[in-house]
N, C-alpha and C positions, 0 to 999 in steps of 0.2 A: 832330449829334447830341448828347444832353441833356448836361450837365456832371454830371449823376449817372452816367451811363453811363461818362463818362469817367473818373470817380472808382472807379467796382465795376472797370473793367479795370486802372487803377493799383494796385490793392488787389492783385487777383489776380496779375498779372503780372510786376509791377515788380521790378527788382533793385535793393534799395539801393544809391545812389552810384553806379551803372551805368549805369541806364536806366528810366525811365517814361514814364508815359503822361500827357497834358499836352493842354487846349486850343490848339491852335495858330490858325494864321491863319484868318478868319471861322467861328472857332468849332469849326473839324474838330478829330479825335482825329490825336495822332501821337504817336508815340516818340521820344524823344530819347536816344540812346546817347553817354555818354562815359567816355572810358577811357583810359588812359596811352597808348594806341596810336591813338585816333583820335575824332573826335565827328561823329556823322550824325544825321540826322532822318528819317522816314519817315512817309507821313499813312497811313490808311488809307482815306481818299479815294482810290480807285483803287491800292491798294498802291505808293506814289508815293515814291520816295525823292528826297528835295529838297537834302540836304547830304551831303558826305563830306570829309571833312579830314582825314589822318593828321599823326601828330602832327611828322613831319618834311617836310610840305610843305604846300603853299597849298590853299584849296578848290578840287577838283575839277569841278564841276557848278556851272552856269550856272541861274539862277533869275530870271525877268523880274520888276522891281521895278513890274511894270505887272499881274501875275498875277492873276485872279481864282479866290477860294477860295470857293466855291460849289456847293451840291449841284447835280447834273446837266451843271456845267462843268468842261472840264478843266484841271488845274495847267498853268501855261507855264512850262516848262523842267525842270532834275533828270533825273527816269528815268521818264518813263510807260509804260505797259505798252498796245500794241496786242494786240486779238484781237477776234474772229474775223478780220477783214479789215484791210489796211491800205491810208491812204489812205480814198478815196470808196468805195462799197461797187458793186461791179459790177450795174449793171440798179437801184439804188435811190438815186437823189439825196436821198431825203428822209433817209436812214438815218445814223447820227451819224459821223463821219469817225473812222478809226481803231479801229471797232469801239465797244464800250459797256463793259468793263470799268474803263477808265479816269477813266469819271466814277461809279461806282457805288460804294457803301460796302463795304469788305472787312472779314471778321470775323479779328479779332486769335487767331492759335492759341498762340504760345509768344514767349517773348524768354529765351535762354539763352545761357550759355556755352559757346563751344568753341574748338578747340587755333585756329581763324583767327581769333577776336575775338567779337563780339556778334551772335548769330543772331535775327534777327523773323521768323517767319512767318505769314503770312496767309494767308486763301482767300475763295475765292466760287465760286458756281456759278451754273450754269441756274436760272431761274425765269420767272414769268408776264412778267415786262418783259424779259428776253433774248430770249425764244421770239416776240414781236412783231416781233423784226426777225432772228431766227436759229433756226431750230426743233430746234438739236441739244441733246442734254442731255451735259453737261460739269462737270469740275469744276478750279478752277483753283488751284493753290498757288503763291503766289511766297513764297524766302527769302533774304533779303537781309543779309548778314555784314558788318559794320563793323569791320574791321581796319587794318593795313598796307596789306592790298587791300579794295577793295570786290568782294565775290562776289555776283551774282546770279543766280538758279535759279529758272527758271519752268518748271512741271509741269502739263503739259494730260493729262485724264485721259477718256476717253468712257467717261460712265454710261448710256449709253442703248441701245438695242438696234439702231443702224444704222449705218455706216459715216459719217463725213465728212471734210469738207477743211476746214484753215483756215490763215490764215496768222499770224503773232505777230512783236512785235519789243519790242524794251527800246529804246525812242527817245531814248539818251541824247543831251543838251544838255551839252557840256563847255566850261567857262569858258578863256578867251583872253583875252588882251590888246589883240589887234587880230587880227579874222579875217582880212586882207590879207597878213598876213605869217606866217602860220602854214603848216606843212609835214606834210604828211599821207603819212608811206610804208609800205612795205609792199603797195601795189596797183598797182604797174609792172606791165605786160602784161597785165594782168585787162580781160575784157571787161564791160561796164557797159551799161546801158540809161539813156540821155539823157533822164529826164522833161519837160527844159526844151525838147528838140528832137523833140517828135513820138515821143518812145520810140525813138529812132534809138538802133540799137548800134552801140556803137565799143570801139575798144582806150585805155586807158590808157598814157599815154606819158609815163615818170618819175614825181615824184614829183607828189600831187596838191596844188593852190593855190586859194585862193577870189579870183576876179577879176571874179566876176559871181553871178547867181543860180544856186544849184548843188543839184540834185536828181539824182543817180544810185543806181541799183541795181547795185552790182558782185558778179559773178556767181563762182562757183563759190570762195567766199573761205571759208576755215578756217583760214587761216593768222591771227599776231598783226598787228595795226596800231599805227603809232606814230604820234602826234600832237605835233607837233616846235612850240615858240611860243617864237622865240630872242627875243622882244622882253620877255617875261615871264620868259625864263629858265626854263621850265616844262616838263614831257613829261608825256603821257600814253601807258601802252602797254595795248592791248585785247588781250586774249586771249579765246578762245569755244569751245564744243562745240556739238556739234549745229545749228549754224548755219549755213548754204550761200549765205547772201547777205548783203553790209552795204550798209544805205543810208549816204549823204554828202549834208547837207542844209544849206545855208544860204539864208535867203530875199532877201538884199541889200537894199536900199535900197527899193524901193516896197513890197514886201510886206510888210516892216518895218511902215512905214508903216500899211498896210492893218488886221495885225492888232492891233487895239486892246490886247491884252493883253499885246503886244510894245512896239510903241511906235517911231517915229523914232532910229535910230542904232545900236537894241539889236543888229541884227544884228551888228554890229562886235565884240561880246562872247562871242560863243560859235560851234562849231561841231557839229553834229549827226553823230556815227559811231553808227548802230545797229545792234545786233546783233538778226538776225532769218531768217526763213524766208520769202520773199511770193514772188509769180508771178517766174520759174516753178517757185518752191522751194518752194510750199505744201505743208502735209505731211494724210497721208491718215491716219487713225486708225481701227482696226477696234473695236466694243465691246470694252470691257474693257481696253483698251491705254492705254497713259502714255507721253508723249513729255516727254522734256527738255532745254528749251535753256537754257545758261548763257554769262556774261561772266565774266571776272575780270577786275578794274581796277588797275594800279597807277598811281601817280605819283612824280614827282619831282623836286626845286626844283633849282637851281644858281646861288646867290646872291640870292636873293629876301629881299627884305627884310620882315620879317614881326615 
């Protein structure tokens, strides 16, 4: 996006002393929020939240130091938005992984103060580039509110004349001191699909711990999930609405090396806990209907030196 366009956006939407639009990495436009309650950043490239730090806690999100900030490439870390499919598109190996909206430039619609913090609203819609991969007509709106909590709301609207079915995910990368030491609570007894074991369905026993490559789709999960980082004296709670699956992902050693925008040893620095609706909980939407999925994230520290 040209610097003049960024300047125009800043002039139109900025709230002096609270939020502005600037050129971020790679010259991509981003909104920077800074209030007594929290600081945060969201790129219009993918409507991608890359940072959120409440005033009384440490940074909650992981961002890869090797991430590419380029048109047509996804940002590695933060909270990518996956739509209208998750992972590889079934029957089309050439289609972009996790859909196409995380590499699109979204339109900034509003920056406003709310009771919960500063809300940044952006949108994208179907066009000739999306119809190359998926024929449906849609509008997608992301509202990210930066405050003591991070509130993420994704609204999908069917603007066409035929029903469609889609998958969606808020693919959040949470920063941790060491992935091997963290504990995920709230999934005991939950059925899940183990994508590292031929998609075998299993049942979680006890807390989730990262001890190998982990890629799981937990089923029928509507309750909060707690990420406890004892070494970092840091914990995160993820609550969600209209989301019936939760993905837990960590690439482990070799895949971290293979992902060039991640790099060796970076797997230790994050765990993904993804608010989502993916197979078998994909969503069907009739013409004119909308579907809203939301996540509310809170973080607290105990004795972290800042």
